[in-house]
PDB file of N, CA, C and O in Angstrom:
ATOM      1  N   MET A   1      -5.174   0.725 -12.016  1.00  0.00           N
ATOM      2  CA  MET A   1      -4.230   1.587 -11.326  1.00  0.00           C
ATOM      3  C   MET A   1      -2.814   1.066 -11.586  1.00  0.00           C
ATOM      4  O   MET A   1      -2.548  -0.132 -11.489  1.00  0.00           O
ATOM      5  N   GLN A   2      -1.941   1.967 -11.907  1.00  0.00           N
ATOM      6  CA  GLN A   2      -0.537   1.619 -12.155  1.00  0.00           C
ATOM      7  C   GLN A   2       0.174   1.420 -10.819  1.00  0.00           C
ATOM      8  O   GLN A   2       0.105   2.279  -9.940  1.00  0.00           O
ATOM      9  N   ARG A   3       0.856   0.285 -10.672  1.00  0.00           N
ATOM     10  CA  ARG A   3       1.626   0.016  -9.452  1.00  0.00           C
ATOM     11  C   ARG A   3       3.111  -0.020  -9.779  1.00  0.00           C
ATOM     12  O   ARG A   3       3.517  -0.393 -10.880  1.00  0.00           O
ATOM     13  N   GLU A   4       3.916   0.380  -8.790  1.00  0.00           N
ATOM     14  CA  GLU A   4       5.369   0.345  -8.931  1.00  0.00           C
ATOM     15  C   GLU A   4       5.918  -0.831  -8.141  1.00  0.00           C
ATOM     16  O   GLU A   4       5.506  -1.056  -7.003  1.00  0.00           O
ATOM     17  N   PRO A   5       6.842  -1.585  -8.726  1.00  0.00           N
ATOM     18  CA  PRO A   5       7.474  -2.676  -7.963  1.00  0.00           C
ATOM     19  C   PRO A   5       8.258  -2.113  -6.779  1.00  0.00           C
ATOM     20  O   PRO A   5       8.850  -1.037  -6.869  1.00  0.00           O
ATOM     21  N   VAL A   6       8.253  -2.847  -5.678  1.00  0.00           N
ATOM     22  CA  VAL A   6       9.037  -2.455  -4.508  1.00  0.00           C
ATOM     23  C   VAL A   6       9.887  -3.629  -4.055  1.00  0.00           C
ATOM     24  O   VAL A   6       9.576  -4.787  -4.332  1.00  0.00           O
ATOM     25  N   SER A   7      10.964  -3.307  -3.355  1.00  0.00           N
ATOM     26  CA  SER A   7      11.844  -4.332  -2.814  1.00  0.00           C
ATOM     27  C   SER A   7      11.348  -4.694  -1.426  1.00  0.00           C
ATOM     28  O   SER A   7      11.582  -3.961  -0.465  1.00  0.00           O
ATOM     29  N   SER A   8      10.662  -5.825  -1.322  1.00  0.00           N
ATOM     30  CA  SER A   8      10.068  -6.235  -0.059  1.00  0.00           C
ATOM     31  C   SER A   8       9.908  -7.747  -0.057  1.00  0.00           C
ATOM     32  O   SER A   8       9.725  -8.363  -1.107  1.00  0.00           O
ATOM     33  N   SER A   9       9.978  -8.338   1.123  1.00  0.00           N
ATOM     34  CA  SER A   9       9.798  -9.785   1.224  1.00  0.00           C
ATOM     35  C   SER A   9       8.316 -10.166   1.206  1.00  0.00           C
ATOM     36  O   SER A   9       7.988 -11.344   1.072  1.00  0.00           O
ATOM     37  N   ASN A  10       7.419  -9.186   1.338  1.00  0.00           N
ATOM     38  CA  ASN A  10       5.989  -9.471   1.406  1.00  0.00           C
ATOM     39  C   ASN A  10       5.165  -8.731   0.357  1.00  0.00           C
ATOM     40  O   ASN A  10       4.083  -9.189  -0.012  1.00  0.00           O
ATOM     41  N   ILE A  11       5.663  -7.586  -0.131  1.00  0.00           N
ATOM     42  CA  ILE A  11       4.918  -6.737  -1.056  1.00  0.00           C
ATOM     43  C   ILE A  11       5.593  -6.734  -2.420  1.00  0.00           C
ATOM     44  O   ILE A  11       6.798  -6.502  -2.527  1.00  0.00           O
ATOM     45  N   ALA A  12       4.803  -6.995  -3.470  1.00  0.00           N
ATOM     46  CA  ALA A  12       5.341  -7.000  -4.830  1.00  0.00           C
ATOM     47  C   ALA A  12       5.310  -5.610  -5.454  1.00  0.00           C
ATOM     48  O   ALA A  12       6.284  -5.180  -6.071  1.00  0.00           O
ATOM     49  N   SER A  13       4.175  -4.903  -5.290  1.00  0.00           N
ATOM     50  CA  SER A  13       4.045  -3.588  -5.911  1.00  0.00           C
ATOM     51  C   SER A  13       3.020  -2.744  -5.170  1.00  0.00           C
ATOM     52  O   SER A  13       2.158  -3.252  -4.453  1.00  0.00           O
ATOM     53  N   ILE A  14       3.148  -1.419  -5.370  1.00  0.00           N
ATOM     54  CA  ILE A  14       2.280  -0.456  -4.685  1.00  0.00           C
ATOM     55  C   ILE A  14       1.850   0.605  -5.689  1.00  0.00           C
ATOM     56  O   ILE A  14       2.656   1.096  -6.480  1.00  0.00           O
ATOM     57  N   GLY A  15       0.556   0.953  -5.643  1.00  0.00           N
ATOM     58  CA  GLY A  15       0.029   2.038  -6.460  1.00  0.00           C
ATOM     59  C   GLY A  15      -0.836   2.947  -5.625  1.00  0.00           C
ATOM     60  O   GLY A  15      -1.272   2.586  -4.531  1.00  0.00           O
ATOM     61  N   TYR A  16      -1.085   4.154  -6.160  1.00  0.00           N
ATOM     62  CA  TYR A  16      -1.891   5.113  -5.407  1.00  0.00           C
ATOM     63  C   TYR A  16      -2.655   6.009  -6.365  1.00  0.00           C
ATOM     64  O   TYR A  16      -2.104   6.486  -7.357  1.00  0.00           O
ATOM     65  N   ASP A  17      -3.934   6.237  -6.061  1.00  0.00           N
ATOM     66  CA  ASP A  17      -4.762   7.168  -6.813  1.00  0.00           C
ATOM     67  C   ASP A  17      -5.097   8.345  -5.902  1.00  0.00           C
ATOM     68  O   ASP A  17      -5.924   8.212  -5.000  1.00  0.00           O
ATOM     69  N   PRO A  18      -4.457   9.505  -6.131  1.00  0.00           N
ATOM     70  CA  PRO A  18      -4.674  10.637  -5.243  1.00  0.00           C
ATOM     71  C   PRO A  18      -6.097  11.194  -5.299  1.00  0.00           C
ATOM     72  O   PRO A  18      -6.575  11.746  -4.308  1.00  0.00           O
ATOM     73  N   ASP A  19      -6.775  11.061  -6.424  1.00  0.00           N
ATOM     74  CA  ASP A  19      -8.132  11.593  -6.546  1.00  0.00           C
ATOM     75  C   ASP A  19      -9.111  10.881  -5.611  1.00  0.00           C
ATOM     76  O   ASP A  19      -9.969  11.515  -4.997  1.00  0.00           O
ATOM     77  N   SER A  20      -8.972   9.564  -5.512  1.00  0.00           N
ATOM     78  CA  SER A  20      -9.873   8.795  -4.649  1.00  0.00           C
ATOM     79  C   SER A  20      -9.220   8.408  -3.321  1.00  0.00           C
ATOM     80  O   SER A  20      -9.857   7.785  -2.472  1.00  0.00           O
ATOM     81  N   GLU A  21      -7.952   8.778  -3.144  1.00  0.00           N
ATOM     82  CA  GLU A  21      -7.166   8.410  -1.955  1.00  0.00           C
ATOM     83  C   GLU A  21      -7.189   6.897  -1.737  1.00  0.00           C
ATOM     84  O   GLU A  21      -7.379   6.416  -0.620  1.00  0.00           O
ATOM     85  N   THR A  22      -6.990   6.163  -2.830  1.00  0.00           N
ATOM     86  CA  THR A  22      -6.974   4.703  -2.775  1.00  0.00           C
ATOM     87  C   THR A  22      -5.548   4.197  -2.950  1.00  0.00           C
ATOM     88  O   THR A  22      -4.867   4.520  -3.922  1.00  0.00           O
ATOM     89  N   LEU A  23      -5.122   3.403  -1.989  1.00  0.00           N
ATOM     90  CA  LEU A  23      -3.810   2.763  -2.021  1.00  0.00           C
ATOM     91  C   LEU A  23      -4.013   1.314  -2.442  1.00  0.00           C
ATOM     92  O   LEU A  23      -4.827   0.602  -1.853  1.00  0.00           O
ATOM     93  N   GLU A  24      -3.280   0.878  -3.455  1.00  0.00           N
ATOM     94  CA  GLU A  24      -3.406  -0.503  -3.931  1.00  0.00           C
ATOM     95  C   GLU A  24      -2.079  -1.221  -3.713  1.00  0.00           C
ATOM     96  O   GLU A  24      -1.023  -0.766  -4.152  1.00  0.00           O
ATOM     97  N   ILE A  25      -2.164  -2.354  -3.024  1.00  0.00           N
ATOM     98  CA  ILE A  25      -0.954  -3.117  -2.703  1.00  0.00           C
ATOM     99  C   ILE A  25      -1.102  -4.536  -3.211  1.00  0.00           C
ATOM    100  O   ILE A  25      -2.086  -5.219  -2.927  1.00  0.00           O
ATOM    101  N   GLU A  26      -0.104  -4.967  -3.970  1.00  0.00           N
ATOM    102  CA  GLU A  26      -0.048  -6.358  -4.428  1.00  0.00           C
ATOM    103  C   GLU A  26       0.915  -7.102  -3.509  1.00  0.00           C
ATOM    104  O   GLU A  26       2.114  -6.823  -3.481  1.00  0.00           O
ATOM    105  N   PHE A  27       0.366  -8.056  -2.760  1.00  0.00           N
ATOM    106  CA  PHE A  27       1.183  -8.875  -1.867  1.00  0.00           C
ATOM    107  C   PHE A  27       1.673 -10.098  -2.616  1.00  0.00           C
ATOM    108  O   PHE A  27       0.995 -10.599  -3.513  1.00  0.00           O
ATOM    109  N   LEU A  28       2.846 -10.578  -2.247  1.00  0.00           N
ATOM    110  CA  LEU A  28       3.435 -11.713  -2.946  1.00  0.00           C
ATOM    111  C   LEU A  28       2.603 -12.975  -2.787  1.00  0.00           C
ATOM    112  O   LEU A  28       2.516 -13.773  -3.719  1.00  0.00           O
ATOM    113  N   ASN A  29       1.985 -13.173  -1.616  1.00  0.00           N
ATOM    114  CA  ASN A  29       1.298 -14.438  -1.358  1.00  0.00           C
ATOM    115  C   ASN A  29      -0.218 -14.360  -1.275  1.00  0.00           C
ATOM    116  O   ASN A  29      -0.895 -15.381  -1.393  1.00  0.00           O
ATOM    117  N   THR A  30      -0.762 -13.164  -1.073  1.00  0.00           N
ATOM    118  CA  THR A  30      -2.205 -13.098  -0.808  1.00  0.00           C
ATOM    119  C   THR A  30      -3.006 -12.288  -1.805  1.00  0.00           C
ATOM    120  O   THR A  30      -4.218 -12.148  -1.637  1.00  0.00           O
ATOM    121  N   GLY A  31      -2.377 -11.751  -2.834  1.00  0.00           N
ATOM    122  CA  GLY A  31      -3.120 -11.036  -3.854  1.00  0.00           C
ATOM    123  C   GLY A  31      -3.089  -9.530  -3.701  1.00  0.00           C
ATOM    124  O   GLY A  31      -2.208  -8.977  -3.043  1.00  0.00           O
ATOM    125  N   ILE A  32      -4.070  -8.864  -4.323  1.00  0.00           N
ATOM    126  CA  ILE A  32      -4.122  -7.412  -4.402  1.00  0.00           C
ATOM    127  C   ILE A  32      -5.235  -6.888  -3.497  1.00  0.00           C
ATOM    128  O   ILE A  32      -6.361  -7.385  -3.513  1.00  0.00           O
ATOM    129  N   TYR A  33      -4.890  -5.880  -2.714  1.00  0.00           N
ATOM    130  CA  TYR A  33      -5.849  -5.241  -1.820  1.00  0.00           C
ATOM    131  C   TYR A  33      -5.873  -3.741  -2.093  1.00  0.00           C
ATOM    132  O   TYR A  33      -4.857  -3.147  -2.454  1.00  0.00           O
ATOM    133  N   GLN A  34      -7.043  -3.142  -1.916  1.00  0.00           N
ATOM    134  CA  GLN A  34      -7.169  -1.690  -1.993  1.00  0.00           C
ATOM    135  C   GLN A  34      -7.529  -1.161  -0.612  1.00  0.00           C
ATOM    136  O   GLN A  34      -8.410  -1.690   0.065  1.00  0.00           O
ATOM    137  N   TYR A  35      -6.829  -0.103  -0.210  1.00  0.00           N
ATOM    138  CA  TYR A  35      -7.056   0.564   1.074  1.00  0.00           C
ATOM    139  C   TYR A  35      -7.609   1.948   0.765  1.00  0.00           C
ATOM    140  O   TYR A  35      -7.089   2.658  -0.097  1.00  0.00           O
ATOM    141  N   TYR A  36      -8.674   2.327   1.479  1.00  0.00           N
ATOM    142  CA  TYR A  36      -9.424   3.529   1.147  1.00  0.00           C
ATOM    143  C   TYR A  36      -9.175   4.662   2.135  1.00  0.00           C
ATOM    144  O   TYR A  36      -8.841   4.438   3.299  1.00  0.00           O
ATOM    145  N   ASN A  37      -9.350   5.903   1.630  1.00  0.00           N
ATOM    146  CA  ASN A  37      -9.197   7.118   2.440  1.00  0.00           C
ATOM    147  C   ASN A  37      -7.780   7.280   2.994  1.00  0.00           C
ATOM    148  O   ASN A  37      -7.585   7.793   4.096  1.00  0.00           O
ATOM    149  N   VAL A  38      -6.798   6.835   2.211  1.00  0.00           N
ATOM    150  CA  VAL A  38      -5.391   6.940   2.622  1.00  0.00           C
ATOM    151  C   VAL A  38      -4.841   8.280   2.115  1.00  0.00           C
ATOM    152  O   VAL A  38      -4.776   8.495   0.905  1.00  0.00           O
ATOM    153  N   PRO A  39      -4.448   9.180   3.017  1.00  0.00           N
ATOM    154  CA  PRO A  39      -3.908  10.473   2.578  1.00  0.00           C
ATOM    155  C   PRO A  39      -2.618  10.300   1.771  1.00  0.00           C
ATOM    156  O   PRO A  39      -1.872   9.340   1.964  1.00  0.00           O
ATOM    157  N   SER A  40      -2.376  11.235   0.879  1.00  0.00           N
ATOM    158  CA  SER A  40      -1.198  11.127   0.007  1.00  0.00           C
ATOM    159  C   SER A  40       0.102  11.075   0.803  1.00  0.00           C
ATOM    160  O   SER A  40       1.053  10.412   0.388  1.00  0.00           O
ATOM    161  N   PHE A  41       0.158  11.777   1.961  1.00  0.00           N
ATOM    162  CA  PHE A  41       1.403  11.754   2.734  1.00  0.00           C
ATOM    163  C   PHE A  41       1.704  10.344   3.264  1.00  0.00           C
ATOM    164  O   PHE A  41       2.869   9.986   3.440  1.00  0.00           O
ATOM    165  N   MET A  42       0.664   9.548   3.516  1.00  0.00           N
ATOM    166  CA  MET A  42       0.894   8.176   3.977  1.00  0.00           C
ATOM    167  C   MET A  42       1.491   7.338   2.851  1.00  0.00           C
ATOM    168  O   MET A  42       2.394   6.534   3.082  1.00  0.00           O
ATOM    169  N   TYR A  43       0.990   7.526   1.644  1.00  0.00           N
ATOM    170  CA  TYR A  43       1.563   6.827   0.484  1.00  0.00           C
ATOM    171  C   TYR A  43       3.028   7.227   0.312  1.00  0.00           C
ATOM    172  O   TYR A  43       3.883   6.370   0.088  1.00  0.00           O
ATOM    173  N   GLU A  44       3.319   8.516   0.414  1.00  0.00           N
ATOM    174  CA  GLU A  44       4.700   8.988   0.250  1.00  0.00           C
ATOM    175  C   GLU A  44       5.606   8.396   1.325  1.00  0.00           C
ATOM    176  O   GLU A  44       6.725   7.969   1.039  1.00  0.00           O
ATOM    177  N   ARG A  45       5.114   8.373   2.565  1.00  0.00           N
ATOM    178  CA  ARG A  45       5.911   7.783   3.655  1.00  0.00           C
ATOM    179  C   ARG A  45       6.143   6.290   3.428  1.00  0.00           C
ATOM    180  O   ARG A  45       7.226   5.774   3.703  1.00  0.00           O
ATOM    181  N   LEU A  46       5.123   5.604   2.927  1.00  0.00           N
ATOM    182  CA  LEU A  46       5.258   4.173   2.624  1.00  0.00           C
ATOM    183  C   LEU A  46       6.336   3.941   1.568  1.00  0.00           C
ATOM    184  O   LEU A  46       7.177   3.052   1.710  1.00  0.00           O
ATOM    185  N   MET A  47       6.303   4.736   0.525  1.00  0.00           N
ATOM    186  CA  MET A  47       7.268   4.552  -0.571  1.00  0.00           C
ATOM    187  C   MET A  47       8.688   4.937  -0.159  1.00  0.00           C
ATOM    188  O   MET A  47       9.656   4.443  -0.738  1.00  0.00           O
ATOM    189  N   GLU A  48       8.820   5.815   0.837  1.00  0.00           N
ATOM    190  CA  GLU A  48      10.140   6.249   1.296  1.00  0.00           C
ATOM    191  C   GLU A  48      10.668   5.430   2.470  1.00  0.00           C
ATOM    192  O   GLU A  48      11.820   5.590   2.873  1.00  0.00           O
ATOM    193  N   ALA A  49       9.834   4.562   3.013  1.00  0.00           N
ATOM    194  CA  ALA A  49      10.219   3.795   4.207  1.00  0.00           C
ATOM    195  C   ALA A  49      11.371   2.838   3.903  1.00  0.00           C
ATOM    196  O   ALA A  49      11.480   2.312   2.795  1.00  0.00           O
ATOM    197  N   ASP A  50      12.223   2.621   4.899  1.00  0.00           N
ATOM    198  CA  ASP A  50      13.301   1.644   4.752  1.00  0.00           C
ATOM    199  C   ASP A  50      12.731   0.250   4.535  1.00  0.00           C
ATOM    200  O   ASP A  50      13.302  -0.550   3.795  1.00  0.00           O
ATOM    201  N   SER A  51      11.611  -0.039   5.176  1.00  0.00           N
ATOM    202  CA  SER A  51      10.929  -1.324   5.018  1.00  0.00           C
ATOM    203  C   SER A  51       9.454  -1.059   4.751  1.00  0.00           C
ATOM    204  O   SER A  51       8.714  -0.656   5.649  1.00  0.00           O
ATOM    205  N   ALA A  52       9.031  -1.288   3.506  1.00  0.00           N
ATOM    206  CA  ALA A  52       7.626  -1.074   3.145  1.00  0.00           C
ATOM    207  C   ALA A  52       6.714  -1.977   3.973  1.00  0.00           C
ATOM    208  O   ALA A  52       5.644  -1.555   4.410  1.00  0.00           O
ATOM    209  N   GLY A  53       7.137  -3.207   4.183  1.00  0.00           N
ATOM    210  CA  GLY A  53       6.324  -4.149   4.941  1.00  0.00           C
ATOM    211  C   GLY A  53       6.131  -3.727   6.384  1.00  0.00           C
ATOM    212  O   GLY A  53       5.020  -3.805   6.910  1.00  0.00           O
ATOM    213  N   LYS A  54       7.200  -3.280   7.033  1.00  0.00           N
ATOM    214  CA  LYS A  54       7.093  -2.838   8.425  1.00  0.00           C
ATOM    215  C   LYS A  54       6.227  -1.595   8.530  1.00  0.00           C
ATOM    216  O   LYS A  54       5.397  -1.491   9.434  1.00  0.00           O
ATOM    217  N   PHE A  55       6.413  -0.650   7.612  1.00  0.00           N
ATOM    218  CA  PHE A  55       5.598   0.564   7.635  1.00  0.00           C
ATOM    219  C   PHE A  55       4.133   0.215   7.408  1.00  0.00           C
ATOM    220  O   PHE A  55       3.256   0.716   8.111  1.00  0.00           O
ATOM    221  N   PHE A  56       3.869  -0.643   6.425  1.00  0.00           N
ATOM    222  CA  PHE A  56       2.492  -1.058   6.150  1.00  0.00           C
ATOM    223  C   PHE A  56       1.854  -1.668   7.391  1.00  0.00           C
ATOM    224  O   PHE A  56       0.745  -1.289   7.768  1.00  0.00           O
ATOM    225  N   ASN A  57       2.539  -2.599   8.023  1.00  0.00           N
ATOM    226  CA  ASN A  57       1.985  -3.274   9.199  1.00  0.00           C
ATOM    227  C   ASN A  57       1.731  -2.304  10.354  1.00  0.00           C
ATOM    228  O   ASN A  57       0.743  -2.443  11.075  1.00  0.00           O
ATOM    229  N   ALA A  58       2.614  -1.331  10.529  1.00  0.00           N
ATOM    230  CA  ALA A  58       2.502  -0.408  11.661  1.00  0.00           C
ATOM    231  C   ALA A  58       1.514   0.732  11.423  1.00  0.00           C
ATOM    232  O   ALA A  58       0.839   1.173  12.354  1.00  0.00           O
ATOM    233  N   GLU A  59       1.426   1.210  10.182  1.00  0.00           N
ATOM    234  CA  GLU A  59       0.700   2.457   9.929  1.00  0.00           C
ATOM    235  C   GLU A  59      -0.556   2.330   9.058  1.00  0.00           C
ATOM    236  O   GLU A  59      -1.416   3.210   9.095  1.00  0.00           O
ATOM    237  N   ILE A  60      -0.675   1.264   8.284  1.00  0.00           N
ATOM    238  CA  ILE A  60      -1.764   1.195   7.298  1.00  0.00           C
ATOM    239  C   ILE A  60      -2.704   0.016   7.511  1.00  0.00           C
ATOM    240  O   ILE A  60      -3.922   0.167   7.416  1.00  0.00           O
ATOM    241  N   LYS A  61      -2.153  -1.138   7.793  1.00  0.00           N
ATOM    242  CA  LYS A  61      -2.911  -2.399   7.799  1.00  0.00           C
ATOM    243  C   LYS A  61      -4.237  -2.324   8.544  1.00  0.00           C
ATOM    244  O   LYS A  61      -5.267  -2.724   8.003  1.00  0.00           O
ATOM    245  N   THR A  62      -4.230  -1.829   9.752  1.00  0.00           N
ATOM    246  CA  THR A  62      -5.463  -1.802  10.545  1.00  0.00           C
ATOM    247  C   THR A  62      -6.062  -0.394  10.651  1.00  0.00           C
ATOM    248  O   THR A  62      -7.092  -0.217  11.301  1.00  0.00           O
ATOM    249  N   ALA A  63      -5.442   0.596  10.032  1.00  0.00           N
ATOM    250  CA  ALA A  63      -5.892   1.983  10.165  1.00  0.00           C
ATOM    251  C   ALA A  63      -6.894   2.403   9.079  1.00  0.00           C
ATOM    252  O   ALA A  63      -7.594   3.402   9.242  1.00  0.00           O
ATOM    253  N   PHE A  64      -6.967   1.649   7.978  1.00  0.00           N
ATOM    254  CA  PHE A  64      -7.801   2.057   6.856  1.00  0.00           C
ATOM    255  C   PHE A  64      -8.664   0.874   6.388  1.00  0.00           C
ATOM    256  O   PHE A  64      -8.220  -0.274   6.419  1.00  0.00           O
ATOM    257  N   PRO A  65      -9.910   1.166   5.950  1.00  0.00           N
ATOM    258  CA  PRO A  65     -10.747   0.088   5.411  1.00  0.00           C
ATOM    259  C   PRO A  65     -10.151  -0.441   4.113  1.00  0.00           C
ATOM    260  O   PRO A  65      -9.499   0.296   3.375  1.00  0.00           O
ATOM    261  N   CYS A  66     -10.377  -1.714   3.842  1.00  0.00           N
ATOM    262  CA  CYS A  66      -9.811  -2.310   2.637  1.00  0.00           C
ATOM    263  C   CYS A  66     -10.733  -3.366   2.049  1.00  0.00           C
ATOM    264  O   CYS A  66     -11.684  -3.818   2.687  1.00  0.00           O
ATOM    265  N   SER A  67     -10.425  -3.744   0.822  1.00  0.00           N
ATOM    266  CA  SER A  67     -11.113  -4.871   0.180  1.00  0.00           C
ATOM    267  C   SER A  67     -10.120  -5.579  -0.715  1.00  0.00           C
ATOM    268  O   SER A  67      -9.205  -4.962  -1.261  1.00  0.00           O
ATOM    269  N   LYS A  68     -10.310  -6.884  -0.862  1.00  0.00           N
ATOM    270  CA  LYS A  68      -9.459  -7.681  -1.734  1.00  0.00           C
ATOM    271  C   LYS A  68     -10.025  -7.612  -3.138  1.00  0.00           C
ATOM    272  O   LYS A  68     -11.238  -7.677  -3.333  1.00  0.00           O
ATOM    273  N   MET A  69      -9.154  -7.481  -4.101  1.00  0.00           N
ATOM    274  CA  MET A  69      -9.585  -7.418  -5.498  1.00  0.00           C
ATOM    275  C   MET A  69      -9.721  -8.810  -6.077  1.00  0.00           C
ATOM    276  O   MET A  69     -10.076  -8.961  -7.246  1.00  0.00           O
TER     277      MET A  69
END
């Protein structure tokens, strides 16, 4: 999955596959995680957020199942 770099103190890059609704996040310190069943509007809101890290923590982190790659 292609990821785009983001300006964040915790997140290096973010990618999204709309077909499988999989969000992939590369964290600076803990590696790459995939979050499942994430609607496309959540990905869009994440990419448009003033703080990707704050949005992730508030809206995605505990709301969707995930696995570490």
